[in-house]
C-alpha positions in Angstrom: 6.9 -4.7 1.2 8.6 -7.2 3.4 7.1 -7.4 6.7 10.0 -9.2 8.5 12.0 -6.2 7.3 9.7 -3.9 9.0 9.7 -5.9 12.1 13.4 -5.4 12.5 12.2 -2.7 14.8 11.9 -5.2 17.4 15.4 -4.2 18.3 14.1 -1.1 19.8 11.9 -3.5 22.3 8.5 -2.3 20.8 5.4 -4.1 21.8 3.9 -5.8 18.7 0.6 -3.9 19.6 2.4 -0.7 18.8 3.8 -1.6 15.3 1.8 -0.5 12.3 2.4 -2.3 9.0 0.8 -1.0 6.0 0.5 -3.8 3.3 0.2 -1.1 0.3 2.5 1.2 -1.4 3.7 4.2 0.2 2.6 6.5 -2.7 0.2 8.5 -0.7 -0.8 8.6 2.9 -4.2 7.4 2.7 -3.2 3.8 4.2 -5.2 2.2 7.2 -2.5 1.3 9.4 -0.8 4.9 9.1 -4.5 6.3 10.0 -4.3 4.3 12.9 -1.1 5.4 13.8 -2.0 9.0 13.6 -4.9 8.3 15.8 -3.0 7.1 18.4 0.4 9.0 18.4 0.7 11.7 21.3 3.1 14.5 22.2 6.3 12.9 23.7 5.7 9.6 21.7 8.7 8.1 19.8 8.3 6.8 16.4 10.7 4.3 14.9 10.8 3.7 11.3 13.3 1.5 9.5 13.8 3.9 6.5 12.2 7.0 5.3 10.7 5.4 2.1 8.3 3.4 4.9 7.0 6.9 5.7 6.0 7.5 2.1 7.0 8.0 -1.4 6.1 11.4 -2.2 8.7 14.2 -1.6 6.2 16.8 -0.5 3.9 14.9 1.4 6.9 13.2 3.3 8.0 16.9 4.3 4.5 17.7 5.4 3.9 14.5 7.4 7.5 14.8 9.1 6.4 18.5 10.3 3.0 17.2 11.3 4.4 14.4 13.4 7.2 16.4 15.0 5.7 19.8 15.3 1.9 19.4 15.5 1.7 16.2 17.2 5.0 16.7 19.2 6.4 13.1 18.5 10.1 12.3 18.1 11.0 10.3 15.0 14.0 8.0 14.9 14.9 6.7 11.2 16.8 3.4 12.0 19.0 3.2 8.9 19.6 7.0 9.0 20.7 8.0 12.6 20.8 11.8 11.6 17.3 11.8 11.3 16.6 11.2 15.0 14.8 14.3 16.4 15.9 13.6 20.1 19.2 14.7 19.1 20.5 18.0 17.8 17.4 19.9 18.6 19.8 23.2 18.4 19.4 25.1 15.1 22.6 23.3 13.5 21.2 19.7 14.1 17.6 20.9 13.0 19.1 22.3 9.6 21.0 18.8 9.4 18.2 16.8 9.9 15.9 19.0 7.5 18.4 18.7 4.8 18.9 14.9 5.0 15.3 14.5 5.0 14.7 16.7 1.9 17.5 14.6 0.1 16.3 11.1 1.4 12.5 12.3 0.5 13.4 13.0 -2.8 15.3 9.9 -3.4 12.0 8.0 -2.3 10.0 9.6 -5.0 12.6 9.4 -7.5 12.7 5.7 -7.0 9.1 5.3 -7.1 8.5 7.1 -10.4 11.6 4.9 -11.8 9.8 1.9 -10.4 6.5 3.0 -12.3 8.8 3.6 -15.7 10.3 0.4 -15.4 6.7 -1.4 -14.9 5.6 0.5 -17.8 8.5 -0.3 -20.1 8.3 -4.2 -19.0 4.3 -4.3 -19.8 4.8 -2.4 -23.3 7.7 -4.7 -24.2 5.6 -7.9 -23.0 2.6 -6.9 -25.3 4.9 -6.2 -28.2 5.9 -9.6 -27.5 2.5 -10.8 -27.8 2.2 -11.7 -23.9 -1.4 -11.8 -22.7 -1.8 -9.6 -19.5 -4.1 -10.4 -16.9 -5.9 -13.6 -16.2 -6.8 -16.3 -18.9 -10.1 -15.9 -20.5 -12.6 -18.6 -19.4 -15.5 -19.5 -21.5 -18.8 -19.7 -20.4 -21.4 -22.6 -21.3 -23.4 -21.8 -24.5 -26.6 -21.8 -22.5 -25.2 -19.7 -19.6 -28.0 -16.8 -20.0 -30.7 -19.6 -19.8 -29.1 -20.8 -16.7 -28.8 -17.8 -15.0 -32.7 -17.2 -15.8 -33.5 -20.5 -14.4 -31.6 -19.8 -11.4 -33.5 -16.3 -11.1 -36.5 -18.1 -11.4 -35.7 -20.7 -8.6 -35.4 -23.6 -11.0 -32.0 -24.4 -10.6 -30.0 -24.1 -7.3 -26.9 -21.8 -6.9 -24.9 -24.6 -6.2 -25.7 -26.7 -9.3 -25.2 -23.3 -11.4 -21.8 -22.9 -9.8 -20.7 -26.6 -10.7 -22.1 -26.3 -14.2 -20.2 -23.1 -14.7 -17.0 -24.6 -12.7 -15.9 -21.4 -10.8 -16.3 -18.8 -13.5 -17.9 -16.6 -10.9 -16.6 -13.2 -12.7 -19.3 -14.4 -15.6 -22.1 -14.9 -13.3 -21.5 -11.5 -11.7 -21.7 -10.2 -15.5 -24.8 -11.8 -16.0 -26.6 -10.6 -12.8 -25.6 -7.0 -13.9 -27.2 -7.7 -17.2 -30.2 -9.3 -15.9 -30.7 -6.3 -13.4 -30.6 -8.7 -10.4 
């Protein structure tokens, strides 16, 4: 997600305090900023979004959320890059039909793109593994006497700072040792 792309909403003269930007995927609606938006959105408010995929990437949920926002809450929505999706216009039967039809097509496209991204990612990972590419962080070695060092720290014979210096920033192994030692 490109934050600068989202901030193009400034053309609508929206105060920065009224801009909600989630930094996680739109695969579902359990997003912190979206939750804040829902709590503050009221009847008659105007919700701008750059594109429908900023709302979400799940076909059925986009439909449900759109209906909740417009019907239950009573807010208007304007999708900036798709002017036909502006609930302020065309409130008659034909306008509503066209907007619903476009919404269905765009929400299908958003979910389809998400699924294609996931497939391409899985294919890329599988191809990398076949080539022998190591995935994840590189393994780090621990001192041979690591368990002894941890016990000395637990018995207050070795300060934590000294233990960290000895291990040279391999805190993941320290956490594992704490779990093993049931600390």
